[in-house]
Backbone bond lengths (Angstrom), bond angles and torsions (degrees), N, CA, C in turn:
res aa  C-N    CA-C-N  psi(-1)  N-CA   C-N-CA  omega(-1)  CA-C   N-CA-C  phi
1 M - - - 1.445 - - 1.528 109.16 -
2 T 1.307 116.45 129.43 1.454 122.19 176.63 1.526 108.64 -86.12
3 I 1.324 115.85 132.57 1.457 120.78 -179.61 1.523 108.63 -89.32
4 T 1.324 116.36 128.56 1.459 121.70 -179.91 1.531 110.02 -77.35
5 S 1.311 116.16 166.17 1.467 119.93 178.59 1.532 110.75 -63.75
6 K 1.326 117.92 -34.17 1.468 121.30 178.22 1.541 109.81 -66.72
7 Q 1.340 116.85 -41.33 1.465 119.93 177.48 1.530 110.37 -62.66
8 K 1.333 115.99 -43.62 1.465 119.77 178.11 1.521 110.77 -59.77
9 Q 1.313 116.24 -41.42 1.462 121.31 179.05 1.535 110.28 -61.29
10 I 1.317 116.43 -43.41 1.471 120.81 179.95 1.529 110.29 -67.77
11 I 1.332 116.99 -42.99 1.473 120.61 179.20 1.523 110.36 -63.13
12 N 1.335 117.04 -43.98 1.473 119.98 178.75 1.527 111.52 -62.90
13 A 1.323 116.42 -39.10 1.471 119.96 177.42 1.525 110.26 -66.37
14 A 1.324 116.93 -41.12 1.465 120.75 177.93 1.521 110.28 -62.95
15 D 1.315 117.16 -39.13 1.461 121.95 177.17 1.532 110.25 -61.69
16 T 1.325 116.31 -45.66 1.461 121.63 178.67 1.524 111.09 -60.63
17 V 1.328 116.34 -46.60 1.469 120.92 179.62 1.528 110.18 -62.60
18 L 1.328 116.62 -44.08 1.466 120.39 179.03 1.527 110.78 -58.01
19 L 1.324 116.74 -46.74 1.464 120.38 -178.44 1.529 111.95 -66.53
20 E 1.328 116.68 -28.24 1.472 120.39 178.94 1.521 112.86 -78.81
21 V 1.344 116.99 -45.04 1.471 119.60 -170.39 1.522 114.62 -112.26
22 G 1.324 118.35 -14.02 1.459 121.06 -176.46 1.512 111.65 84.28
23 V 1.316 115.57 167.22 1.464 120.70 -173.57 1.525 112.28 -71.42
24 T 1.315 118.25 -32.07 1.462 120.91 -178.48 1.523 111.35 -65.01
25 A 1.318 116.88 -40.10 1.469 121.10 -178.64 1.535 112.56 -92.77
26 F 1.320 117.48 -1.72 1.465 122.21 -178.67 1.525 110.27 -67.54
27 T 1.330 115.90 131.88 1.470 121.05 173.31 1.524 109.20 -139.83
28 V 1.301 115.48 155.65 1.463 120.45 174.96 1.529 109.03 -63.08
29 D 1.336 116.87 -36.12 1.474 120.21 178.57 1.528 111.73 -59.01
30 K 1.326 117.95 -36.33 1.466 120.72 178.19 1.524 111.02 -68.48
31 V 1.320 116.66 -34.62 1.474 120.72 176.36 1.525 108.93 -66.94
32 I 1.314 116.73 -44.10 1.471 122.43 178.78 1.526 109.64 -60.31
33 E 1.324 115.78 -46.51 1.468 120.50 179.07 1.528 110.94 -61.54
34 H 1.321 116.36 -41.79 1.464 121.20 179.64 1.536 111.09 -61.28
35 L 1.323 115.64 -41.01 1.473 120.55 -177.45 1.521 113.48 -86.72
36 G 1.336 116.50 -25.03 1.458 119.51 -175.47 1.512 112.47 71.09
37 I 1.342 116.48 39.45 1.467 120.72 -179.95 1.525 109.48 -119.02
38 A 1.311 115.99 171.84 1.460 121.71 178.58 1.529 109.94 -77.67
39 K 1.323 115.58 147.95 1.467 121.51 -179.35 1.527 110.90 -57.60
40 G 1.328 115.69 -38.87 1.459 119.93 -179.27 1.515 113.34 -60.11
41 T 1.334 116.72 -28.04 1.469 120.37 179.50 1.521 110.74 -63.69
42 V 1.324 116.38 -42.81 1.469 119.87 178.73 1.521 109.73 -64.58
43 Y 1.334 116.12 -47.63 1.466 119.81 -176.45 1.526 113.17 -73.36
44 K 1.315 116.96 -11.14 1.464 120.26 172.37 1.533 109.78 -67.73
45 Y 1.345 115.50 -33.87 1.466 120.77 -176.38 1.527 114.09 -103.69
46 F 1.323 117.40 -25.29 1.468 121.82 -175.88 1.524 109.02 -131.64
47 E 1.327 115.64 123.56 1.463 120.13 -175.28 1.525 113.06 -68.39
48 S 1.338 116.18 -28.77 1.460 118.83 -174.48 1.525 110.07 -153.16
49 K 1.311 114.97 170.75 1.471 121.39 173.75 1.531 109.39 -58.80
50 D 1.338 117.30 -41.40 1.465 120.41 179.94 1.525 111.76 -61.68
51 D 1.327 117.46 -39.27 1.468 119.72 178.19 1.530 110.94 -64.70
52 L 1.318 116.63 -39.36 1.466 120.27 177.72 1.526 110.31 -66.64
53 L 1.336 116.86 -44.68 1.468 120.19 178.04 1.525 111.64 -64.08
54 A 1.318 116.70 -33.96 1.469 120.12 177.50 1.520 110.55 -62.08
55 E 1.326 116.63 -39.74 1.465 119.66 177.42 1.526 111.17 -66.52
56 V 1.325 116.62 -40.06 1.473 120.22 176.67 1.532 109.67 -63.93
57 S 1.324 116.11 -38.55 1.472 119.83 -177.00 1.521 112.28 -66.40
58 T 1.317 117.23 -19.60 1.469 119.92 178.11 1.523 110.17 -57.59
59 K 1.326 116.48 -43.69 1.466 120.71 177.29 1.530 109.99 -63.57
60 A 1.318 115.96 -44.49 1.471 120.82 -178.95 1.525 110.85 -62.44
61 L 1.311 117.31 -44.46 1.466 121.19 -178.75 1.526 111.62 -70.08
62 N 1.333 117.07 -35.44 1.469 119.86 174.96 1.525 110.88 -61.68
63 Q 1.330 115.94 -40.87 1.465 118.96 177.94 1.523 111.25 -65.27
64 L 1.331 116.71 -40.44 1.462 119.70 177.44 1.531 110.52 -63.35
65 L 1.316 117.09 -42.23 1.466 120.42 177.10 1.528 110.63 -60.35
66 N 1.319 117.26 -39.39 1.466 119.85 176.75 1.526 111.08 -63.62
67 Y 1.322 117.71 -38.23 1.470 120.77 175.53 1.527 109.73 -60.20
68 F 1.335 117.06 -44.13 1.463 120.73 179.11 1.528 110.79 -61.42
69 R 1.324 115.92 -48.01 1.470 120.12 -177.74 1.523 111.60 -62.51
70 L 1.334 116.55 -43.49 1.467 119.99 178.88 1.518 111.70 -64.22
71 S 1.328 116.23 -39.64 1.464 119.73 178.53 1.513 111.08 -62.05
72 E 1.323 116.60 -42.04 1.459 120.13 179.29 1.525 110.50 -68.98
73 R 1.321 116.59 -45.33 1.458 121.58 -176.67 1.531 112.00 -65.53
74 N 1.328 116.99 -37.03 1.466 120.83 -174.51 1.520 114.33 -90.43
75 T 1.324 116.82 8.17 1.463 120.86 179.48 1.520 108.13 -120.48
76 P 1.334 118.04 131.63 1.473 119.66 176.66 1.529 110.56 -58.70
77 Q 1.335 116.02 154.71 1.467 120.12 179.24 1.518 110.09 -52.89
78 G 1.314 114.47 145.10 1.459 120.85 178.70 1.514 109.64 138.19
79 I 1.311 115.84 -179.38 1.458 121.63 -177.08 1.523 111.57 -64.78
80 E 1.335 117.27 -22.33 1.470 119.96 178.61 1.522 112.24 -62.45
81 Q 1.335 117.82 -27.06 1.465 119.81 175.66 1.524 110.55 -60.26
82 T 1.324 115.99 -46.67 1.466 120.25 -179.97 1.522 110.01 -64.07
83 R 1.309 116.20 -44.20 1.464 121.01 179.26 1.535 110.25 -59.13
84 N 1.320 117.21 -44.57 1.467 120.77 -178.02 1.523 112.71 -71.02
85 I 1.325 117.40 -33.16 1.468 119.44 175.34 1.525 109.28 -63.14
86 L 1.319 116.81 -45.67 1.464 119.93 179.22 1.527 110.95 -65.21
87 M 1.309 117.85 -39.36 1.469 120.97 178.01 1.526 111.27 -65.69
88 S 1.326 117.09 -25.59 1.464 119.28 -179.93 1.527 111.18 -64.41
89 V 1.329 118.45 -22.17 1.470 121.03 174.62 1.528 109.00 -62.77
90 Y 1.323 116.29 -43.55 1.468 120.76 177.76 1.525 110.64 -62.53
91 H 1.331 117.10 -46.92 1.469 121.17 -179.08 1.534 110.81 -62.91
92 Y 1.320 115.69 -39.79 1.461 120.68 178.25 1.530 110.15 -61.13
93 E 1.332 116.46 -46.38 1.470 119.93 -180.00 1.519 111.00 -61.79
94 Q 1.324 117.30 -37.54 1.460 120.88 178.46 1.527 111.39 -67.56
95 D 1.325 116.77 -38.37 1.462 121.47 -177.92 1.539 113.12 -80.32
96 Y 1.328 116.30 -33.96 1.470 121.43 -175.20 1.532 110.24 -132.11
97 P 1.322 118.84 66.12 1.471 120.08 -175.92 1.528 113.65 -60.96
98 R 1.322 117.99 -35.60 1.472 119.40 179.98 1.535 111.30 -68.91
99 Y 1.335 116.74 -38.46 1.461 118.98 177.11 1.525 110.55 -68.24
100 F 1.314 116.26 -38.83 1.459 118.33 178.50 1.529 110.15 -64.05
101 E 1.312 116.08 -41.20 1.467 121.43 176.12 1.536 109.77 -57.25
102 L 1.326 116.80 -40.65 1.461 121.23 177.30 1.524 110.49 -62.89
103 L 1.321 117.78 -44.81 1.467 120.60 -179.53 1.527 110.92 -62.32
104 V 1.325 117.01 -39.35 1.467 120.91 176.73 1.527 109.28 -63.62
105 H 1.315 116.40 -44.05 1.466 121.78 179.09 1.528 110.67 -57.38
106 M 1.300 116.08 -38.32 1.459 120.58 -176.51 1.525 112.92 -75.88
107 E 1.325 117.20 -8.75 1.466 121.00 176.79 1.528 111.68 -83.53
108 R 1.343 117.35 -3.20 1.460 120.78 179.12 1.530 109.95 -59.18
109 P 1.324 116.78 144.94 1.466 118.75 178.71 1.531 113.51 -63.99
110 D 1.327 117.18 -26.11 1.465 119.49 -178.63 1.531 112.88 -91.29
111 F 1.341 116.94 1.42 1.465 118.91 176.90 1.513 108.13 -70.56
112 N 1.318 116.68 127.88 1.453 119.96 -175.10 1.526 109.43 -143.21
113 T 1.305 115.10 121.09 1.460 119.39 176.32 1.518 109.80 -150.74
114 T 1.306 114.34 153.66 1.460 120.72 172.97 1.530 109.97 -117.96
115 A 1.328 116.58 17.74 1.465 120.84 -179.16 1.528 109.51 -58.56
116 E 1.310 115.41 119.28 1.464 121.36 -175.24 1.523 112.90 -59.61
117 S 1.318 117.12 -41.96 1.463 119.47 -177.34 1.526 110.89 -64.87
118 Y 1.329 117.40 -39.09 1.463 121.58 177.49 1.531 110.77 -64.88
119 L 1.321 116.19 -47.50 1.460 120.05 179.95 1.527 111.12 -62.89
120 S 1.322 116.43 -36.88 1.464 121.42 -179.46 1.532 111.66 -67.11
121 I 1.329 117.64 -48.99 1.465 119.26 -178.95 1.524 110.79 -69.21
122 S 1.325 117.50 -33.41 1.468 120.32 176.06 1.523 109.81 -61.53
123 H 1.330 116.07 -42.35 1.466 120.54 178.07 1.532 110.71 -65.00
124 M 1.321 117.42 -38.92 1.472 120.72 178.59 1.527 111.06 -62.92
125 L 1.334 117.21 -41.88 1.462 120.59 177.27 1.517 110.91 -62.59
126 Q 1.319 115.86 -46.09 1.460 120.56 179.43 1.525 110.52 -60.68
127 T 1.316 116.71 -45.66 1.460 121.14 -179.51 1.526 110.80 -63.47
128 F 1.324 117.29 -43.66 1.462 120.42 179.80 1.526 110.75 -56.29
129 F 1.337 116.66 -52.68 1.463 119.16 -174.20 1.530 111.26 -71.31
130 T 1.319 117.58 -38.46 1.465 120.63 178.04 1.526 110.42 -61.87
131 E 1.332 116.75 -44.52 1.470 120.17 178.92 1.527 111.15 -68.04
132 H 1.325 116.98 -34.83 1.468 119.90 176.28 1.529 109.96 -60.82
133 I 1.326 116.53 -47.76 1.467 120.17 180.00 1.533 109.99 -61.49
134 Q 1.331 117.22 -41.59 1.463 119.89 179.10 1.533 111.26 -62.29
135 R 1.328 117.42 -41.85 1.470 120.33 177.04 1.533 110.71 -62.53
136 Q 1.325 115.60 -39.68 1.464 119.71 179.48 1.530 110.53 -64.88
137 I 1.323 116.92 -36.83 1.474 121.14 175.78 1.523 109.37 -66.41
138 D 1.336 116.45 -48.95 1.467 121.39 -178.53 1.527 111.71 -60.23
139 N 1.336 117.01 -33.38 1.466 121.00 -179.54 1.531 112.90 -87.74
140 G 1.324 116.41 0.49 1.460 120.57 175.14 1.521 115.33 82.70
141 Y 1.328 117.94 16.31 1.465 120.64 -179.88 1.532 112.44 -92.46
142 I 1.338 116.18 -24.33 1.461 122.04 179.40 1.526 107.90 -123.59
143 K 1.336 115.23 144.83 1.465 121.99 -177.75 1.524 111.29 -56.04
144 K 1.321 115.73 142.60 1.463 121.26 178.42 1.531 111.91 -67.35
145 T 1.317 117.56 -19.13 1.470 120.96 179.98 1.525 112.56 -78.17
146 V 1.325 117.44 -8.06 1.459 121.48 -179.89 1.532 109.13 -79.57
147 N 1.319 116.57 127.27 1.454 122.31 177.18 1.529 107.59 -87.20
148 P 1.337 118.71 116.89 1.472 120.76 -175.80 1.528 114.45 -57.72
149 L 1.334 117.54 -42.29 1.460 119.66 -177.84 1.533 110.82 -68.73
150 I 1.320 116.58 -44.79 1.464 119.81 177.97 1.531 109.71 -62.92
151 S 1.324 116.79 -39.84 1.471 120.65 177.69 1.520 110.91 -61.09
152 N 1.311 116.74 -39.12 1.454 121.16 177.45 1.524 110.52 -57.52
153 Y 1.330 116.09 -51.11 1.468 119.99 -179.28 1.525 111.13 -64.59
154 F 1.316 116.32 -42.73 1.456 120.41 -178.84 1.528 110.77 -63.84
155 C 1.324 116.91 -45.91 1.469 120.13 -179.20 1.523 110.91 -64.57
156 W 1.335 117.58 -44.30 1.464 120.50 179.93 1.525 110.28 -61.67
157 G 1.317 116.20 -50.90 1.463 120.39 -177.74 1.516 112.65 -62.24
158 S 1.310 116.62 -43.54 1.466 118.89 -177.50 1.530 111.19 -73.38
159 C 1.335 118.11 -35.48 1.476 120.16 175.71 1.526 109.62 -60.59
160 M 1.318 116.34 -47.25 1.463 120.06 179.56 1.525 110.40 -61.12
161 G 1.327 116.11 -41.95 1.458 120.58 -179.54 1.514 113.05 -63.97
162 V 1.314 117.27 -44.43 1.471 120.71 179.75 1.524 109.85 -66.27
163 M 1.334 117.55 -41.31 1.461 119.86 178.73 1.534 110.94 -64.10
164 Q 1.336 117.10 -39.96 1.466 120.03 177.05 1.525 111.01 -64.68
165 F 1.322 116.11 -41.06 1.464 120.36 177.61 1.531 110.37 -60.06
166 M 1.330 115.69 -45.52 1.467 119.51 -179.07 1.524 110.68 -63.44
167 D 1.322 116.83 -37.63 1.465 119.74 178.42 1.524 110.61 -67.56
168 A 1.325 116.29 -44.21 1.464 120.36 -179.02 1.522 111.92 -65.50
169 K 1.314 117.43 -31.90 1.468 122.21 -176.77 1.530 112.10 -104.25
170 K 1.336 116.22 19.09 1.469 121.86 -175.94 1.528 112.47 -52.03
171 A 1.318 117.28 -47.39 1.470 120.74 -178.32 1.523 110.01 -63.26
172 F 1.318 117.38 -42.98 1.461 120.85 179.41 1.524 110.96 -63.32
173 L 1.323 116.11 -44.71 1.460 119.86 -178.40 1.524 111.74 -66.60
174 K 1.349 117.38 -35.47 1.464 120.05 177.89 1.517 111.25 -65.03
175 D 1.339 115.97 -37.26 1.461 120.44 -178.81 1.520 112.52 -75.23
176 S 1.312 116.55 -19.88 1.452 119.75 -179.18 1.520 109.95 -79.47
177 E 1.297 115.64 125.76 1.466 119.93 178.46 1.518 111.34 -78.59
178 K 1.319 116.15 -10.69 1.462 120.18 -173.63 1.525 113.84 -98.80
179 I 1.344 118.53 -21.24 1.471 120.75 -173.32 1.521 110.87 -129.48
180 E 1.325 115.63 128.34 1.457 121.54 171.15 1.522 107.86 -109.49
181 Q 1.330 116.50 153.07 1.464 120.22 -178.27 1.524 112.14 -55.52
182 R 1.310 116.72 -46.99 1.472 119.26 -178.61 1.517 110.76 -60.42
183 E 1.321 116.42 -43.05 1.464 120.75 179.82 1.530 110.80 -62.66
184 L 1.325 116.30 -40.45 1.463 120.23 178.61 1.520 110.34 -62.94
185 F 1.334 117.29 -45.29 1.461 119.96 -178.93 1.526 110.59 -68.17
186 E 1.324 118.19 -39.84 1.471 120.78 176.82 1.525 110.75 -60.99
187 S 1.320 117.04 -40.16 1.466 120.40 178.53 1.524 110.86 -63.71
188 Y 1.326 116.16 -42.42 1.468 120.50 176.19 1.531 110.19 -59.29
189 V 1.340 117.03 -48.26 1.466 121.13 -179.12 1.527 110.23 -61.30
190 N 1.313 117.38 -41.68 1.468 120.33 179.36 1.522 111.60 -61.65
191 V 1.327 117.29 -43.18 1.464 120.58 178.22 1.527 109.90 -61.92
192 L 1.319 116.47 -45.03 1.460 121.80 -178.87 1.525 111.02 -62.90
193 V 1.315 116.59 -51.26 1.470 121.08 -177.21 1.528 110.99 -67.03
194 D 1.324 116.85 -41.95 1.465 119.75 -179.55 1.531 111.19 -62.83
195 G 1.317 117.09 -28.64 1.467 120.26 176.85 1.521 113.05 -73.00
196 M 1.327 117.80 -22.34 1.461 121.62 -179.21 1.519 113.40 -97.59
197 R 1.315 116.88 -25.21 1.469 120.39 -171.33 1.517 112.00 -69.59
198 T 1.346 114.43 155.64 1.463 119.87 177.75 1.503 110.80 -80.39
């Protein structure tokens, strides 16, 4: 599907609104107000708020994929590549908290979209990590008993879960003199990677 200039304008406005107010306060009405257009114009191109957010998430997911690729490219071969790819989720959340919030929002069971760009980039992320795990198995860094596709789902789901936990417990973790968020996420990644490594 080719995106029209009007669709791009709406997506860019939605991106701006998201970055200003976050996903919880995001509404189509705020996008309309930002653009000064009629409500029907948005719904002419996007069936729902979720479809509009899915288009915005394409940028967010592309950036996350770039974090994964850079982590792999900038790390010598070995299990550290996998560790650094997983750690890049933490770095991404620190650099783009509003986009990460959007990705968490999109993990809701009631989130429903058929936006091609969202489905395409989601597939690219899945393929990247699944192929990475397969290469790690082929090179002898990860156990042959590890299923790359299942590992992809497990790593994605657990990364999102740990990041959500850290966000929900932010005040508690700040008050704790013993635990920092980065240390907690690194410990999680170490447990995960150590369970897969040969």
